Structures are given as C-alpha cells and as structure tokens.
C-alpha positions as CSV (number, residue, x, y, z in Angstrom):
1,X,8.6,-7.9,32.6
2,X,7.2,-6.3,29.3
3,X,4.0,-4.6,29.5
4,X,2.1,-4.9,26.1
5,X,-1.5,-3.4,25.1
6,X,-3.7,-4.5,22.1
7,X,-5.7,-2.3,20.4
8,X,-8.6,-4.2,18.6
9,X,-10.2,-7.7,19.7
10,X,-11.4,-8.8,16.6
11,X,-10.2,-11.7,14.3
12,X,-6.6,-10.7,14.6
13,X,-6.5,-9.1,18.0
14,X,-7.9,-12.1,19.5
15,X,-5.3,-14.2,17.7
16,X,-2.7,-12.2,19.3
17,X,-3.8,-12.5,22.9
18,X,-4.4,-16.0,22.3
19,X,-0.8,-16.5,21.2
20,X,0.8,-14.4,24.2
21,X,-1.1,-16.5,26.5
22,X,-0.7,-19.8,25.0
23,X,2.9,-19.6,24.5
24,X,4.0,-16.9,27.2
25,X,7.0,-19.4,28.5
26,X,8.3,-20.4,25.0
27,X,8.2,-16.7,24.2
28,X,9.8,-15.8,27.2
29,X,12.8,-18.0,26.8
30,X,13.3,-16.6,23.4
31,X,13.1,-12.9,24.1
32,X,14.7,-13.2,27.7
33,X,11.8,-11.6,29.2
34,X,8.1,-12.3,29.8
35,X,5.5,-10.5,28.2
36,X,2.4,-9.5,29.9
37,X,-0.9,-8.5,28.2
38,X,-1.6,-5.4,30.4
39,X,-4.5,-3.6,28.3
40,X,-6.8,-4.7,25.5
41,X,-9.0,-1.6,24.2
42,X,-12.2,-2.7,22.5
43,X,-15.6,-1.1,22.7
44,X,-17.3,-4.6,23.1
45,X,-17.5,-6.8,26.2
46,X,-15.8,-10.0,26.4
47,X,-17.0,-11.4,29.7
48,X,-15.7,-15.1,28.9
49,X,-12.3,-14.1,27.8
50,X,-9.6,-15.1,30.5
51,X,-8.3,-11.6,30.6
52,X,-11.7,-10.0,30.7
53,X,-10.5,-7.8,33.6
54,X,-7.9,-6.4,31.4
55,X,-10.3,-4.7,28.8
56,X,-11.0,-1.0,28.6
57,X,-12.9,1.2,26.2
58,X,-10.9,4.1,27.0
59,X,-7.8,4.8,25.1
60,X,-6.3,7.1,28.1
61,X,-5.8,3.8,29.9
62,X,-3.2,3.0,27.5
63,X,-1.7,6.1,26.4
64,X,-1.4,7.5,30.3
65,X,0.2,3.9,31.4
66,X,4.1,4.6,31.2
67,X,4.4,0.8,32.1
68,X,3.0,-0.3,28.8
69,X,6.0,0.4,26.5
70,X,4.6,-1.9,23.4
71,X,1.2,-1.4,21.7
72,X,-0.3,-3.7,19.3
73,X,-2.8,-1.7,16.8
74,X,-5.0,-4.3,15.0
75,X,-8.3,-2.3,14.8
76,X,-7.8,-1.4,10.9
77,X,-8.7,1.6,9.0
78,X,-7.5,5.1,9.5
79,X,-9.7,6.4,12.1
80,X,-9.1,6.4,15.0
81,X,-6.1,4.1,14.5
82,X,-3.9,6.7,13.0
83,X,-4.4,9.3,15.9
84,X,-3.8,6.4,18.7
85,X,-0.6,5.2,17.1
86,X,0.8,8.4,16.2
87,X,0.2,9.4,20.0
88,X,1.8,6.0,21.2
89,X,4.9,6.8,19.2
90,X,5.1,10.4,20.4
91,X,4.8,9.0,23.8
92,X,7.9,6.8,23.1
93,X,6.1,3.5,23.2
94,X,6.8,0.9,20.2
95,X,3.8,0.4,18.1
96,X,3.2,-3.1,16.0
97,X,0.5,-3.0,13.6
98,X,-1.2,-5.4,10.9
99,X,-3.0,-2.1,9.5
100,X,-1.8,-2.2,5.7
101,X,-4.1,1.1,5.2
102,X,-2.5,2.6,8.0
103,X,0.9,1.9,6.7
104,X,0.2,2.9,3.0
105,X,-1.4,6.1,3.9
106,X,1.0,7.2,7.0
107,X,4.1,4.9,7.0
108,X,6.6,7.6,6.2
109,X,5.3,9.9,8.9
110,X,5.2,7.7,11.5
111,X,8.4,6.0,10.8
112,X,9.5,9.5,11.3
113,X,8.2,10.1,14.7
114,X,9.4,6.6,15.7
115,X,12.8,7.6,14.7
116,X,12.8,10.9,16.7
117,X,11.6,9.0,19.9
118,X,13.9,6.1,19.4
119,X,11.1,3.4,19.4
120,X,10.0,1.1,16.8
121,X,7.2,1.0,14.5
122,X,6.8,-2.6,12.7
123,X,4.3,-3.9,10.2
124,X,5.5,-7.3,9.0
125,X,1.8,-8.6,9.2
126,X,0.8,-5.7,7.1
127,X,1.8,-7.5,3.7
128,X,0.9,-11.2,3.4
129,X,-0.2,-12.2,6.9
130,X,2.2,-14.8,8.1
131,X,4.4,-14.7,5.1
132,X,7.9,-13.1,6.3
133,X,8.5,-10.6,3.7
134,X,9.1,-7.1,5.3
135,X,12.1,-8.3,7.3
136,X,13.7,-10.5,4.4
137,X,13.2,-7.3,2.2
138,X,14.9,-5.1,4.7
139,X,17.7,-7.5,5.8
140,X,18.0,-10.7,3.8
141,X,18.1,-8.9,0.6
142,X,19.6,-5.5,1.5
143,X,22.4,-6.0,-0.6
144,X,20.6,-6.3,-3.8
145,X,19.2,-3.4,-5.9
146,X,15.3,-4.8,-6.0
147,X,14.5,-4.8,-9.8
148,X,11.0,-5.9,-9.6
149,X,8.2,-7.3,-7.4
150,X,5.4,-9.2,-8.6
151,X,2.8,-10.9,-6.8
152,X,-0.7,-12.2,-5.7
153,X,-1.3,-10.5,-2.5
154,X,-4.8,-11.0,-2.0
155,X,-6.3,-14.0,-1.1
156,X,-9.8,-13.4,-1.4
157,X,-9.6,-12.3,-5.2
158,X,-7.5,-15.2,-5.7
159,X,-10.1,-17.6,-4.2
160,X,-12.9,-15.9,-6.9
161,X,-10.6,-16.4,-9.7
162,X,-9.7,-19.8,-9.3
163,X,-13.6,-20.6,-8.6
164,X,-14.0,-19.1,-12.1
165,X,-11.2,-21.0,-13.5
166,X,-11.6,-24.6,-11.9
167,X,-15.5,-24.9,-11.2
168,X,-16.8,-22.6,-14.2
169,X,-18.4,-20.2,-11.6
170,X,-19.4,-16.7,-12.6
171,X,-17.7,-13.7,-10.6
172,X,-21.0,-13.2,-8.6
173,X,-21.4,-16.9,-7.6
174,X,-17.7,-17.1,-6.8
175,X,-17.9,-14.2,-4.7
176,X,-21.1,-15.1,-2.6
177,X,-19.1,-18.6,-1.9
178,X,-16.2,-16.3,-0.6
179,X,-18.2,-14.4,1.5
180,X,-20.0,-17.6,2.6
181,X,-16.8,-18.9,3.8
182,X,-15.7,-16.0,5.3
183,X,-12.8,-15.1,2.8
184,X,-14.6,-11.9,2.1
185,X,-16.2,-9.3,3.6
186,X,-19.8,-8.3,3.7
187,X,-18.6,-5.2,1.7
188,X,-15.8,-6.9,-0.5
189,X,-15.3,-3.7,-2.3
190,X,-11.4,-3.3,-0.6
191,X,-10.3,-6.8,-2.1
192,X,-12.5,-7.1,-5.3
193,X,-11.7,-3.3,-6.5
194,X,-7.9,-4.2,-5.9
195,X,-7.1,-1.7,-3.0
196,X,-5.9,-4.2,-0.6
197,X,-3.5,-5.3,-3.1
198,X,-2.7,-1.9,-4.1
199,X,-2.0,-1.0,-0.4
200,X,0.3,-3.8,0.1
201,X,2.5,-3.1,-3.1
202,X,2.7,0.6,-2.3
203,X,4.1,-0.8,1.2
204,X,6.8,-3.0,-0.3
205,X,7.5,-0.4,-3.0
206,X,8.3,2.1,-0.3
207,X,10.4,-0.1,1.7
208,X,13.0,-1.3,-1.3
209,X,12.7,2.1,-3.1
210,X,13.3,4.5,-0.2
211,X,10.5,6.7,-1.1
212,X,6.8,6.6,0.2
213,X,4.4,5.6,-2.3
214,X,0.7,6.6,-1.7
215,X,-2.1,4.5,-3.1
216,X,-3.6,7.5,-4.9
217,X,-0.5,7.4,-6.9
218,X,-1.1,4.0,-8.3
219,X,-3.2,2.9,-11.1
220,X,-5.5,0.2,-9.6
221,X,-8.2,-2.2,-11.1
222,X,-10.1,-5.0,-9.6
223,X,-11.3,-8.1,-11.0
224,X,-15.4,-7.2,-11.1
225,X,-14.9,-6.7,-15.1
226,X,-13.3,-10.1,-15.7
227,X,-15.8,-12.5,-17.1
228,X,-15.8,-16.3,-17.3
229,X,-14.9,-15.7,-21.2
230,X,-11.8,-14.1,-20.2
231,X,-10.8,-16.8,-17.7
232,X,-11.8,-19.3,-20.6
233,X,-9.2,-17.6,-23.4
234,X,-6.5,-17.4,-20.7
235,X,-6.7,-21.2,-20.6
236,X,-6.7,-21.6,-24.1
237,X,-3.6,-18.8,-24.5
238,X,-1.8,-21.0,-21.7
239,X,-2.1,-19.2,-18.8
240,X,-4.5,-17.9,-16.0
241,X,-6.2,-14.5,-15.0
242,X,-4.7,-13.2,-11.7
243,X,-5.0,-10.1,-9.8
244,X,-1.1,-8.8,-10.0
245,X,0.3,-6.3,-8.1
246,X,3.7,-5.1,-9.5
247,X,6.4,-2.8,-8.8
248,X,9.5,-2.5,-11.1
249,X,12.5,0.1,-11.5
250,X,12.5,2.3,-14.4
251,X,15.7,4.6,-14.3
252,X,15.4,6.5,-10.8
253,X,11.6,6.2,-10.7
254,X,9.0,3.2,-10.5
255,X,6.3,1.7,-12.1
256,X,3.8,0.3,-9.7
257,X,0.4,-1.1,-10.8
258,X,-2.6,-3.3,-9.6
259,X,-4.4,-5.0,-12.3
260,X,-6.1,-8.4,-13.6
261,X,-3.5,-9.8,-15.7
262,X,-2.7,-13.1,-18.0
263,X,-0.2,-15.1,-16.3
264,X,1.4,-17.6,-18.3
265,X,1.7,-21.3,-17.1
266,X,5.5,-21.3,-17.2
267,X,5.3,-18.8,-14.1
268,X,4.3,-20.4,-10.9
269,X,2.2,-17.2,-9.9
270,X,-0.3,-18.9,-12.6
271,X,-0.8,-22.1,-10.0
272,X,-1.3,-20.3,-6.8
273,X,-4.6,-21.6,-5.5
274,X,-7.2,-20.5,-3.2
275,X,-6.7,-18.0,-0.4
276,X,-2.8,-18.4,-0.8
277,X,-0.6,-15.4,-1.6
278,X,2.7,-15.5,-3.3
279,X,5.3,-13.0,-4.1
280,X,8.3,-12.9,-6.5
281,X,11.1,-10.7,-5.7
282,X,14.1,-10.1,-8.2
283,X,17.1,-8.8,-6.8
284,X,20.2,-7.8,-9.1
285,X,22.5,-10.3,-7.2
286,X,19.8,-12.9,-5.6
287,X,18.1,-13.5,-8.7
288,X,14.3,-14.0,-8.2
289,X,12.9,-15.2,-4.8
290,X,9.5,-16.8,-4.2
291,X,7.7,-16.2,-0.9
292,X,4.5,-18.3,-0.5
293,X,1.7,-18.8,2.0
294,X,-1.5,-17.8,3.6
295,X,-1.8,-14.1,3.3
296,X,-4.7,-13.7,6.1
297,X,-6.4,-15.3,8.8
298,X,-6.6,-15.2,12.4
299,X,-3.6,-17.0,13.6
300,X,-1.3,-16.7,10.6
301,X,-1.8,-13.1,10.6
302,X,-1.5,-12.8,14.5
303,X,1.7,-14.7,14.6
304,X,3.4,-12.4,12.5
305,X,2.3,-9.7,14.5
306,X,3.5,-11.4,17.9
307,X,7.0,-11.9,16.0
308,X,7.0,-7.9,15.8
309,X,6.4,-7.7,19.4
310,X,9.1,-10.0,20.3
311,X,11.5,-8.0,17.9
312,X,10.5,-4.9,19.7
313,X,11.5,-6.5,23.1
314,X,14.8,-7.7,21.8
315,X,15.2,-4.2,20.5
316,X,13.8,-2.1,23.4
317,X,17.3,-0.2,23.9
318,X,17.6,0.5,19.8
319,X,15.2,0.7,17.1
320,X,15.2,-1.3,13.9
321,X,16.4,1.0,11.0
322,X,13.4,0.5,8.8
323,X,12.9,4.0,7.3
324,X,11.8,5.5,4.0
325,X,11.5,9.4,3.1
326,X,8.1,11.0,2.1
327,X,6.9,11.1,-1.4
328,X,4.8,13.5,-3.4
329,X,3.9,10.9,-6.1
330,X,6.9,12.1,-8.6
331,X,8.5,8.8,-8.1
332,X,5.8,6.8,-9.7
333,X,5.7,7.2,-13.7
334,X,2.4,7.6,-15.0
335,X,0.4,4.2,-16.1
336,X,-0.2,5.3,-19.5
337,X,3.5,4.8,-20.3
338,X,4.0,1.2,-19.0
339,X,4.5,-1.3,-21.5
340,X,2.6,-4.5,-21.8
341,X,1.0,-7.0,-24.6
342,X,-2.8,-6.9,-24.2
343,X,-5.3,-9.5,-24.7
344,X,-8.5,-8.3,-26.4
345,X,-11.8,-9.8,-26.9
346,X,-14.4,-8.6,-29.3
347,X,-17.5,-9.6,-31.1
348,X,-17.6,-9.1,-35.0
349,X,-19.3,-10.4,-38.0
350,X,-16.2,-10.9,-39.8
351,X,-13.5,-12.3,-37.6
352,X,-11.0,-13.1,-40.4
353,X,-11.2,-9.3,-41.5
354,X,-11.2,-8.2,-38.3
355,X,-8.1,-10.2,-37.4
356,X,-6.4,-8.5,-40.4
357,X,-7.5,-5.1,-39.1
358,X,-5.9,-5.8,-35.8
359,X,-2.7,-6.7,-37.5
360,X,-2.9,-3.8,-39.3
361,X,-3.6,-1.3,-36.5
362,X,-2.0,-3.1,-33.6
363,X,1.1,-4.7,-35.3
364,X,1.5,-8.7,-35.4
365,X,-1.1,-10.0,-33.2
366,X,-1.4,-13.6,-31.8
367,X,-4.9,-15.1,-32.5
368,X,-6.2,-17.4,-29.6
369,X,-8.0,-20.3,-30.8
370,X,-10.4,-21.8,-28.4
371,X,-12.6,-24.9,-28.9
372,X,-16.3,-24.3,-29.6
373,X,-16.0,-20.6,-29.6
374,X,-18.8,-18.9,-31.2
375,X,-18.0,-17.6,-34.6
376,X,-18.6,-14.0,-33.9
377,X,-16.0,-14.1,-31.5
378,X,-12.3,-13.0,-31.9
379,X,-9.6,-13.0,-29.1
380,X,-6.2,-12.1,-29.7
381,X,-2.7,-10.9,-27.8
382,X,-1.2,-7.6,-29.4
383,X,2.7,-6.9,-29.4
384,X,4.0,-4.9,-26.5
385,X,3.0,-1.5,-26.6
386,X,2.3,1.5,-24.1
387,X,-1.1,1.7,-22.4
388,X,-1.5,4.9,-23.9
389,X,-0.5,3.7,-27.4
390,X,-2.9,0.6,-27.0
391,X,-5.8,2.9,-25.8
392,X,-5.6,5.0,-29.2
393,X,-4.9,1.9,-31.2
394,X,-8.1,0.0,-29.4
395,X,-10.1,3.1,-30.0
396,X,-9.3,2.6,-33.9
397,X,-10.0,-0.9,-33.7
398,X,-13.4,-0.8,-32.0
399,X,-14.5,1.3,-35.3
400,X,-14.5,-2.4,-36.9
401,X,-15.3,-4.7,-34.0
402,X,-17.3,-4.5,-30.4
403,X,-14.4,-4.7,-28.1
404,X,-15.6,-6.6,-25.0
405,X,-12.4,-7.0,-22.7
406,X,-8.9,-6.1,-22.7
407,X,-6.4,-7.4,-19.9
408,X,-2.6,-6.7,-19.7
409,X,-0.2,-9.8,-20.1
410,X,2.0,-10.1,-17.1
411,X,5.7,-9.2,-17.2
412,X,7.2,-11.4,-14.4
C-alpha cells in the first residue's frame, strides 16, 4: 500500500481526496497497488469529511512519517509551499503539485533536489488544469525541436474577453460576472494582470528549451486596458482580442511574452470560448498540434494531480527524467526586440490627414473600417516592426493624433 499526504484541502485539494476515495479500486488496478490517504494538512476543521480523523495542522506529521512516500501540494503560493515541498523532496518523498507559482519560481531548484534524491517532482496540473501538456511535451514530442508555443492559458480572462466580445459588456461588468460565477477570485490581479498565464508559459518554455525562465524575465501585460472599442475594431478587422502567452525560438534564445493580442479568425484560438484554454505547439517534425480543454476547476485540475500521483507509484523505483537547468534571464531576449504588426486606435480632427501621417511614419498601414464609427476615430494596423521601433514611431505619430490604444497582432 502506498501512503500519500495531501497538503491543502481547498478546491483542488478536496477534489484530489474525492477522486482518490471514489476511485480507490480502479486506480489500484491500474497502478497495481492501493493508494491510501494517510494525512491531510489544513488549518481548518473538516468534521464532516469521511477522512476527518486523518487531518492535521502540523506539517511535522507528514515530514516525519517515513511511511508517506508521496506528498501532494495543492496549497498554492510560495509560502509555506516552497519550504514544505523542498523538505519533502530532501527527505526522499516524491511531490506532486498544481502550484504554477511554485514551479515557475522554484522549478529548477526543486527538480535538481528531486534528481539528487532519486524521487519525482511532477506538476502536470500546474499548466492547463486537466489538459495534458507537460507529459506530451516531455515524451510524445521529445523528438521535435519546439519552434513556438502560443496559447490561451487563463480561463478567467478568456471568459471576460468573450463577454466583452459577445455580449458587449464592459470590462468591469464582465469581471464582476466572472467573480459572481466563481471564475475570478475576490482579488483577481493574478488573472487580469496576466501573471497566471505568464507563470504557465514560463513553465512550458523551461521544459521545452531546457533553461529555467523566471516570470520576472517575461514582459507581461494584462487585459485591464482592453476596451469595448478595441473589441469592436478587432471584430471589424476580422478577429478577436485574446490574452496570448507565447514562446518561440530565436537562434539560441527565446522570445517569451504574455499580452493581449488581435487573433485572426482563421486561427482556432480566436474561437476559444468561456473558461476554456487552448495551446498550439509547433514542432519542426510534428507540425502544429493543439491541446484544448478546461484550464481550471476542482475535478479537472484534481484529475491531473491524481494522474501524477499514479505516475509516481508506477515509477516509485525510478524517477521521471523531467529536468531543466537554472537560468539567469539571459536566455530570454528583450521584449523591445520582438517584431509584431500593431493595432492603433486614435482620436483626430482630420482622420484622412492622420492616416496619411501614419503611413508616412509607420509605413504602409491597413485602415480598419467599422460601421457607425465616430468621425473623429481612426484605427489601423501597422506593418511588422520591433516594439522599440513602434514605440518611437508612435510617439512621433502622437504629435498628430491622440493615441488611445495599441495592441499587438498575434503571430500564431
């Protein structure tokens, strides 16, 4: 019998215990051993739980129990998760986590400890919830050089943007609805400011390119500045506004960014609805492969966690060879060098003269025509140029018109 501890009994943690209890027999048949929940760590009381007698508020009950060989960390955040996970690995216990903040910040270090102790540190659920992506990238696509990854990796922001697109809701009203439905936290900053999606693309980039990518090295923009006007002009252009997390090879380094982007309707990412996530991975041999599904939620995320627990049982005498080296940020190119076409929205007293000036400054631009647009509005798409070049040219153009918005055009 394999003894397991679960640290955290919130949404995901309770889902993990529910699955392990409900599917005890079927899981045992698949891994050839029964998995028993010996301890659950949480500061709260759960007297109605069928395993109420196994709860503890003391981490020492887990770390000092040599029978516990696998620990599930679903507390979230860095404190005390990092200290607890590190101690478990150092003690020779395999760890499974859904904590994307932990993996994005400390992944290289924790993987190195796991390697030295010949145990596993698995984190399939940290990116995309129930969507299998870590294992396919590590195993199924291992023969490929991954050229680029583009995806919608945050269901909350996708829900908000879809409400703006489909129901003409303001950002504020769509956010309030997301909170009401439980898709957004009371403090939604990690989602709407782009940090959650950034952490996930950092994990994926670290995995496929072999060097740790810290979130601090990645330019990140959220969706708080996206307006209904931007959404409407995206429609008129033939696309949709999406929060895109992107990583691509550029020589021996990478371009990695998380930001709102116009996505053309020809790309399937433009049609991802609600709280769903989708990731497009392009390998040099495989071509583009898509991964689609619910990116969060109690049981979808918990199912990925339990699958990793099962993997630990199946590989209890050997470790999964998931590994990347530490990095110092030099592996990520400055975002000012990334090349994109740009959408620009401005107000002007003379749209004809301002568009002529835009063509003079940026090069040949594409004007976006929208039915019933105010006469003092001008929207256009610039040619592709580096962000540094765009910023300089936009400052020059702003002498002739009042620039209201600028958003990248996705290169999927």
